[in-house]
C-alpha positions in Angstrom: -130.0 -45.2 -81.5 -132.6 -47.4 -83.1 -136.2 -47.8 -81.8 -138.5 -50.7 -82.7 -141.4 -50.0 -85.0 -144.6 -49.1 -82.9 -142.7 -47.5 -80.1 -143.7 -44.1 -81.2 -147.0 -42.3 -81.0 -146.8 -39.6 -83.7 -147.9 -36.2 -82.4 -146.1 -33.6 -84.5 -143.6 -33.5 -87.3 -141.1 -32.1 -84.9 -141.4 -34.6 -82.0 -142.9 -37.9 -81.0 -144.5 -39.0 -77.7 -143.5 -42.4 -76.5 -146.3 -44.9 -76.0 -146.4 -46.1 -72.4 -147.0 -49.8 -72.1 -149.0 -49.4 -68.9 -152.4 -47.7 -69.1 -152.4 -44.4 -67.3 -155.5 -44.2 -65.1 -154.7 -40.7 -64.0 -157.2 -38.3 -65.6 -156.4 -35.1 -63.7 -153.0 -34.8 -62.0 -152.5 -31.9 -59.6 -149.2 -30.7 -61.0 -147.1 -31.2 -64.2 -143.3 -31.2 -63.8 -141.4 -30.3 -67.0 -137.8 -31.3 -67.6 -135.9 -30.6 -70.8 -133.1 -33.2 -71.3 -129.9 -33.0 -73.4 -127.0 -35.3 -72.8 -127.8 -35.5 -69.1 -127.0 -39.2 -68.4 -124.7 -38.2 -65.5 -127.4 -36.6 -63.5 -130.7 -37.7 -65.0 -131.5 -40.7 -62.7 -131.2 -38.6 -59.6 -133.4 -35.9 -61.1 -136.1 -38.3 -62.0 -135.9 -40.2 -58.7 -136.5 -36.9 -56.9 -139.8 -36.5 -58.6 -140.8 -40.2 -58.1 -140.1 -39.9 -54.4 -142.3 -36.8 -53.9 -144.5 -37.0 -50.8 -147.6 -36.1 -52.8 -147.3 -39.3 -54.7 -146.7 -40.0 -58.4 -150.5 -40.6 -58.9 -150.8 -36.8 -58.5 -147.9 -35.9 -60.8 -147.7 -35.7 -64.5 -144.0 -35.8 -65.3 -143.1 -34.7 -68.9 -139.5 -35.1 -70.0 -138.6 -33.8 -73.4 -135.3 -35.1 -74.9 -133.7 -32.5 -77.1 -131.7 -34.8 -79.4 -129.4 -36.3 -76.8 -126.4 -38.3 -78.1 -125.6 -40.1 -74.9 -127.6 -42.6 -72.9 -130.3 -40.1 -71.8 -133.0 -41.5 -74.1 -132.4 -45.1 -72.8 -132.8 -43.9 -69.2 -136.0 -42.0 -70.1 -137.5 -45.1 -71.8 -136.6 -47.2 -68.8 -138.5 -45.0 -66.4 -141.4 -44.5 -68.9 -142.0 -48.3 -68.9 -142.1 -48.4 -65.1 -144.3 -45.3 -64.4 -147.5 -44.6 -66.4 -147.5 -40.9 -65.3 -144.1 -40.3 -66.8 -144.5 -39.0 -70.4 -141.5 -39.0 -72.7 -141.2 -36.7 -75.7 -138.4 -37.2 -78.2 -137.5 -34.3 -80.5 -136.2 -35.2 -83.9 -133.5 -32.5 -83.9 -131.6 -30.6 -81.2 -133.1 -27.1 -80.8 -130.1 -25.6 -78.9 -132.2 -24.1 -76.1 -134.2 -25.5 -73.2 -137.0 -23.0 -73.8 -138.4 -24.9 -76.8 -138.7 -28.3 -75.0 -140.3 -26.5 -72.1 -142.9 -24.9 -74.4 -143.8 -28.3 -75.7 -144.2 -29.5 -72.1 -146.6 -26.5 -71.4 -148.6 -27.4 -74.5 -149.0 -31.0 -73.4 -149.7 -30.3 -69.7 -153.1 -31.3 -68.4 -152.7 -30.4 -64.7 -153.8 -27.4 -62.8 -150.2 -26.3 -61.9 -146.9 -26.3 -63.7 -143.3 -26.3 -62.4 -139.9 -26.8 -64.1 -137.0 -29.0 -63.1 -133.7 -29.0 -65.0 -132.1 -32.4 -65.8 -129.1 -32.0 -63.5 -131.0 -30.7 -60.5 -133.3 -32.3 -58.0 -136.3 -31.6 -55.7 -136.8 -31.8 -52.0 -139.1 -34.7 -51.2 -141.9 -32.5 -49.9 -141.3 -29.7 -52.5 -144.2 -30.2 -54.8 -146.7 -30.9 -52.0 -145.6 -27.7 -50.3 -146.1 -25.5 -53.3 -149.4 -27.1 -54.4 -150.8 -26.7 -50.9 -150.0 -23.0 -50.8 -151.6 -22.4 -54.2 -154.7 -24.4 -53.2 -155.1 -22.4 -50.0 -154.5 -18.9 -51.5 -155.7 -19.2 -55.1 -152.6 -17.2 -56.1 -151.1 -17.4 -59.5 -147.6 -18.2 -58.5 -145.5 -19.4 -55.5 -141.8 -19.7 -55.0 -139.7 -21.4 -52.3 -136.1 -21.8 -51.3 -133.4 -23.0 -53.7 -130.1 -24.4 -52.3 -127.1 -24.2 -54.6 -124.9 -27.3 -54.1 -121.2 -26.5 -54.6 -118.1 -28.7 -54.3 -117.1 -26.9 -51.0 -120.6 -26.4 -49.5 -123.9 -24.8 -50.2 -125.6 -21.4 -50.4 -129.1 -20.0 -50.8 -130.0 -18.6 -54.2 -132.3 -15.6 -54.4 -132.7 -15.3 -50.7 -135.1 -12.4 -51.2 -137.8 -14.7 -52.6 -137.7 -17.3 -49.8 -136.5 -15.7 -46.6 -140.1 -15.4 -45.1 -143.6 -16.6 -45.5 -145.8 -14.3 -47.7 -149.3 -14.9 -48.8 -151.3 -13.2 -51.6 -149.0 -10.2 -52.1 -148.2 -8.1 -55.1 -145.0 -9.3 -56.9 -143.8 -5.7 -56.9 -144.0 -5.6 -53.1 -141.1 -8.0 -52.9 -137.6 -6.3 -53.3 -135.6 -7.7 -56.2 -138.3 -10.2 -57.1 -137.2 -9.9 -60.8 -133.7 -11.0 -60.0 -132.7 -14.7 -60.1 -135.5 -15.8 -62.5 -134.3 -19.3 -63.3 -136.9 -22.1 -63.6 -136.4 -23.4 -60.1 -138.4 -23.8 -56.9 -141.4 -22.0 -58.4 -144.9 -23.1 -59.5 -147.6 -21.3 -61.4 -151.1 -21.9 -62.7 -151.3 -23.7 -66.0 -154.3 -21.6 -67.1 -152.3 -18.4 -66.5 -149.7 -19.5 -69.0 -152.3 -20.6 -71.6 -154.7 -17.7 -71.1 -151.9 -15.1 -71.8 -150.0 -17.4 -74.2 -146.8 -17.1 -72.1 -144.0 -19.1 -73.6 -140.2 -19.2 -73.6 -138.7 -17.1 -76.4 -136.4 -18.6 -79.0 -133.1 -17.6 -77.4 -130.1 -19.5 -76.3 -129.7 -17.3 -73.2 -132.1 -15.3 -71.0 -135.1 -17.2 -72.2 -136.1 -18.1 -68.6 -135.6 -14.4 -67.6 -138.1 -13.2 -70.2 -140.5 -16.0 -69.5 -140.8 -15.4 -65.7 -140.9 -11.6 -66.2 -144.0 -12.2 -68.3 -145.4 -14.6 -65.7 -144.9 -12.1 -62.8 -146.3 -9.2 -64.8 -149.6 -11.1 -65.3 -149.8 -12.4 -61.7 -152.2 -10.5 -59.5 -150.9 -12.0 -56.3 -148.1 -14.4 -55.4 -146.8 -16.3 -52.4 -143.4 -17.2 -51.0 -142.3 -19.8 -48.6 -139.2 -20.5 -46.5 -139.5 -24.2 -47.2 -136.6 -25.8 -49.2 -137.9 -26.9 -52.6 -135.1 -27.2 -55.1 -131.4 -28.1 -55.2 -129.3 -26.4 -57.9 -126.4 -28.6 -58.9 -123.2 -26.7 -59.2 -121.1 -29.4 -57.6 -119.9 -30.8 -60.9 -118.2 -28.9 -63.7 -121.0 -29.2 -66.2 -119.6 -27.8 -69.5 -122.8 -28.7 -71.2 -124.7 -25.9 -69.6 -125.8 -23.4 -72.3 -124.7 -20.4 -70.2 -121.2 -21.9 -70.3 -121.3 -22.1 -74.1 -122.7 -18.6 -74.8 -120.3 -15.8 -75.3 -120.7 -12.2 -74.1 -121.9 -10.9 -77.5 -124.6 -13.6 -77.7 -125.7 -12.9 -74.1 -125.9 -9.1 -74.8 -128.0 -9.6 -77.9 -130.4 -11.8 -75.8 -130.5 -9.2 -73.0 -131.3 -6.5 -75.5 -134.2 -8.6 -76.8 -135.5 -8.9 -73.2 -135.1 -5.1 -72.6 -137.1 -4.3 -75.8 -139.7 -6.9 -74.9 -140.3 -5.3 -71.5 -140.5 -1.8 -73.0 -143.0 -3.0 -75.6 -145.3 -4.2 -72.8 -146.1 -0.6 -71.9 -146.3 -1.3 -68.2 -147.1 1.1 -65.4 -144.0 3.2 -65.0 -143.4 2.2 -61.4 -143.5 -1.5 -62.5 -141.4 -0.9 -65.5 -138.7 0.8 -63.4 -138.5 -2.3 -61.1 -138.1 -4.7 -64.1 -135.7 -2.6 -66.2 -133.5 -1.9 -63.2 -132.8 -5.6 -63.0 -131.9 -5.6 -66.7 -129.8 -2.5 -66.6 -128.1 -2.6 -63.2 -128.0 -6.3 -62.4 -127.4 -7.8 -65.9 -125.7 -4.9 -67.8 -123.4 -3.7 -65.0 -123.0 -6.2 -62.1 -123.1 -9.4 -64.2 -121.6 -7.9 -67.3 -118.5 -6.3 -66.0 -117.8 -8.3 -62.9 -116.6 -11.4 -64.8 -113.1 -12.9 -65.0 -113.1 -12.5 -68.8 -113.6 -8.8 -68.6 -110.8 -8.5 -66.1 -108.4 -10.5 -68.2 -109.2 -9.5 -71.8 -107.3 -6.9 -73.7 -110.4 -6.3 -75.8 -112.3 -4.4 -73.3 -113.5 -2.0 -76.0 -115.9 -4.8 -77.1 -117.6 -4.6 -73.7 -117.7 -0.9 -73.8 -119.3 -1.0 -77.3 -121.9 -3.5 -76.2 -122.7 -1.5 -73.1 -123.2 1.6 -75.2 -125.7 -0.3 -77.3 -127.6 -1.2 -74.1 -127.5 2.4 -73.0 -129.1 3.5 -76.2 -132.3 1.7 -75.2 -132.6 4.1 -72.2 -132.9 7.2 -74.4 -136.7 6.8 -74.9 -137.3 6.5 -71.1 -138.9 9.6 -69.5 -136.9 9.1 -66.3 -133.3 8.6 -65.3 -132.9 4.9 -65.1 -129.8 5.1 -62.9 -131.8 6.7 -60.1 -133.2 3.3 -59.4 -129.9 1.5 -58.9 -129.8 -0.5 -55.7 -126.0 -0.6 -55.2 -124.4 2.9 -55.1 -121.1 1.6 -56.6 -122.9 0.8 -59.8 -124.0 4.5 -60.0 -120.3 5.5 -59.6 -119.3 3.1 -62.4 -122.0 4.5 -64.6 -120.8 8.1 -64.0 -117.2 7.0 -64.8 -118.4 5.3 -68.0 -120.4 8.3 -69.2 -117.3 10.5 -68.7 -115.2 7.9 -70.7 -112.9 7.4 -67.7 -112.3 3.8 -68.7 -109.1 3.4 -66.7 -110.8 4.5 -63.5 -113.8 2.3 -64.4 -111.6 -0.8 -64.6 -109.6 0.2 -61.5 -112.8 0.6 -59.5 -114.0 -2.8 -60.5 -110.7 -4.4 -59.6 -110.5 -2.5 -56.3 -114.0 -3.5 -55.3 -113.2 -7.2 -55.9 -109.7 -7.1 -54.4 -110.2 -5.0 -51.3 -112.2 -7.2 -49.0 -111.8 -4.9 -46.1 -112.5 -1.4 -47.3 -112.0 1.8 -45.5 -115.3 3.2 -44.2 -115.8 6.8 -43.1 -119.0 8.2 -41.5 -120.5 11.5 -42.6 -123.7 12.7 -41.0 -124.3 9.2 -39.6 -124.1 7.7 -43.1 -121.3 5.3 -44.2 -119.1 5.7 -47.2 -116.5 3.4 -48.8 -113.4 5.3 -49.7 -111.9 4.6 -53.1 -108.6 6.5 -52.7 -107.7 6.7 -56.4 -110.8 8.6 -57.4 -111.3 12.3 -57.1 -114.2 13.8 -55.0 -117.1 13.4 -54.8 -116.8 10.0 -56.5 -114.2 8.9 -54.1 -116.8 8.5 -51.3 -119.2 5.8 -52.3 -122.3 5.4 -50.2 -122.9 2.0 -48.7 -126.4 0.8 -47.6 -125.4 -0.2 -44.1 -122.3 -0.5 -42.0 -122.1 -2.2 -38.6 -119.2 -2.0 -36.2 -118.5 -4.0 -33.0 -118.2 -1.7 -30.0 -117.9 -4.2 -27.1 -118.0 -7.9 -26.6 -117.6 -10.4 -23.7 -118.6 -13.9 -22.6 -120.4 -14.0 -19.2 -122.0 -17.1 -17.7 -122.1 -19.1 -20.9 -123.5 -16.2 -22.8 -121.9 -14.2 -25.6 -122.8 -10.5 -25.4 -122.1 -8.1 -28.3 -122.7 -4.4 -28.5 -122.6 -2.8 -32.0 -123.3 0.4 -33.7 -124.9 0.7 -37.2 -124.9 3.5 -39.7 -126.9 4.0 -42.9 -130.3 4.5 -44.4 -131.6 1.2 -43.3 -130.9 1.3 -39.6 -134.6 1.2 -38.8 -135.1 -2.0 -40.8 -132.7 -4.2 -38.8 -134.7 -6.9 -37.0 -132.6 -10.1 -36.8 -129.1 -11.6 -36.1 -128.2 -14.6 -38.2 -125.6 -17.2 -37.3 -125.1 -19.4 -40.4 -122.8 -22.3 -41.1 -120.2 -21.2 -43.7 -120.6 -24.4 -45.7 -124.2 -25.4 -45.1 -126.7 -22.7 -45.8 -129.6 -24.6 -44.2 -127.8 -24.7 -40.8 -128.5 -21.4 -39.1 -129.8 -19.8 -35.9 -131.9 -16.6 -36.1 -132.6 -14.3 -33.2 -134.7 -11.1 -33.2 -133.0 -7.9 -32.1 -133.8 -4.3 -31.8 -131.7 -1.2 -32.7 -132.4 2.2 -31.1 -132.8 5.4 -33.1 -129.1 6.2 -32.7 -128.2 2.8 -34.3 -127.0 1.1 -31.1 -127.8 -2.6 -30.8 -127.1 -5.4 -28.4 -127.0 -9.2 -29.1 -127.1 -11.7 -26.2 -126.5 -15.3 -27.3 -127.0 -18.2 -24.9 -124.5 -20.8 -26.1 -126.8 -23.6 -25.1 -129.0 -22.6 -28.1 -126.1 -23.8 -30.4 -125.6 -27.2 -28.8 -127.0 -29.0 -31.8 -124.7 -27.2 -34.3 -121.8 -29.3 -35.5 -118.2 -28.1 -35.0 -117.5 -25.7 -37.9 -117.1 -22.1 -38.8 -120.1 -19.8 -38.7 -120.8 -16.3 -40.1 -122.7 -13.7 -38.1 -124.9 -11.2 -39.9 -127.5 -8.5 -39.3 -130.6 -8.8 -41.5 -132.0 -5.6 -42.9 -134.4 -4.3 -45.5 -136.3 -7.6 -45.6 -133.7 -10.1 -46.8 -130.3 -8.2 -47.1 -127.4 -9.0 -44.7 -124.4 -7.1 -43.4 -121.5 -8.4 -41.4 -120.4 -6.8 -38.1 -116.9 -5.2 -38.6 -114.5 -6.2 -35.8 -111.5 -3.9 -35.7 -109.4 -5.7 -33.1 -107.9 -9.2 -33.2 -108.8 -10.3 -29.7 -110.7 -13.6 -29.4 -113.2 -14.6 -26.8 -113.5 -18.3 -25.9 -115.8 -20.3 -23.7 -115.8 -24.0 -23.0 -119.4 -25.3 -22.7 -120.6 -28.9 -22.7 -117.3 -30.3 -24.0 -117.1 -27.8 -26.8 -115.1 -24.6 -27.3 -116.9 -21.6 -28.7 -114.4 -19.1 -30.2 -115.6 -15.6 -31.3 -112.8 -14.1 -33.5 -111.9 -11.6 -36.2 -112.3 -13.2 -39.7 -109.9 -12.6 -42.6 -112.4 -10.0 -43.7 -112.3 -8.2 -40.3 -115.8 -9.3 -39.3 -117.1 -11.1 -36.2 -117.0 -14.8 -36.7 -117.7 -17.9 -34.7 -115.8 -21.2 -34.6 -117.1 -24.2 -32.7 -114.5 -26.8 -31.8 -115.1 -30.2 -30.2 -112.8 -30.7 -27.2 -110.4 -33.6 -27.3 -109.4 -35.5 -24.2 
């Protein structure tokens, strides 16, 4: 692609900033949006338009898009928008860097606004997203705020990182939010520009996990943060985007990057309680849950490569003065770790396969605590603790009301506070009702069908919410259905294929 002489404003040997024909009268924008671009012509216009249509107005937004050597029509699209909007700044890199981290770092260096947020070139923002985040930071003076991300899939949508957006929080410690160090992609979050520049926080030179390390650094330097239930960001997983770097990075490369992040966190010499929270994400979430629960591990005959890499990860735990596995959130990961230590690799693989295959697991209750039964393991590993188990005891429909009695077992019985009825394909469509559970774990849910009259005909999942953001289904052991016709619609409460309580709303036909 050839550009006319005079189109460039030289800024650095590595990149050029495109001269904007319109004079930009904006001297101090409120927020800078940074988007790295690489061969994104398929999605790019929708991404840019989502920024242009923000309710806070483009006059308050500095939009920096950094093209990382695209070979498609991305640069032409960028130049078209730059000519129309003086607050859009286009940066063209001479060579492809192979990572979105480097373009983002350039955006941070060039940013002149009070706040910074990131937007990938195939995603888009909710129209009020930036205004919502800026308003919270202005009101609180916090260093960081995060809102709701909706992942758009070909068959529906789901909430990503529900722990960080399920309720409104203001000016709290990052460490007070369970699992805050999970799901650290550059989405739905905004932070102070001066925080990044004061502590020289930048994306590391890695092809994978660069955003993980970046936001770990951000959160460790934040004194207080906020969260909001407002939808901010849409993560595009609807199209098969083979250009995503995570789809081009093999397991060895990913492990090397994760090891760099682990060593980086250990080098920070954090307070032990804080270090445990962060490292647990890296050991349990990344090195067990994400590492072994992949189709490739299940298919490959070269599992010894995974075992070898995991042993390298485990070597980094030898210098810790505490047992890292004591902090595991999911008990099954503790069992997997025990099997691995004992070199019981066949049982290790079998447990992973069983956990994925058996959607309806046998549950036994011991001393009011629930355990999954893995029948092929010997005791005591056979009985795997589960955080919470809920079982339907009685249900009926009476005077256009659905009444459900249930019993719950587990360590988090006291933390149950809500029932959620959520559309199976639209994560934003849900009804939430407060409930109470007594000391023995007995609960009652009474649903007035009239409250669901605005819900479209569809299938709905029913959950109990516990321990802040976590959810558990209510197990239904019998196959009986309960139906009620109300306002020309049929409400059917039934046993799902996973033996849980489900709801189907059907529009009656004449």
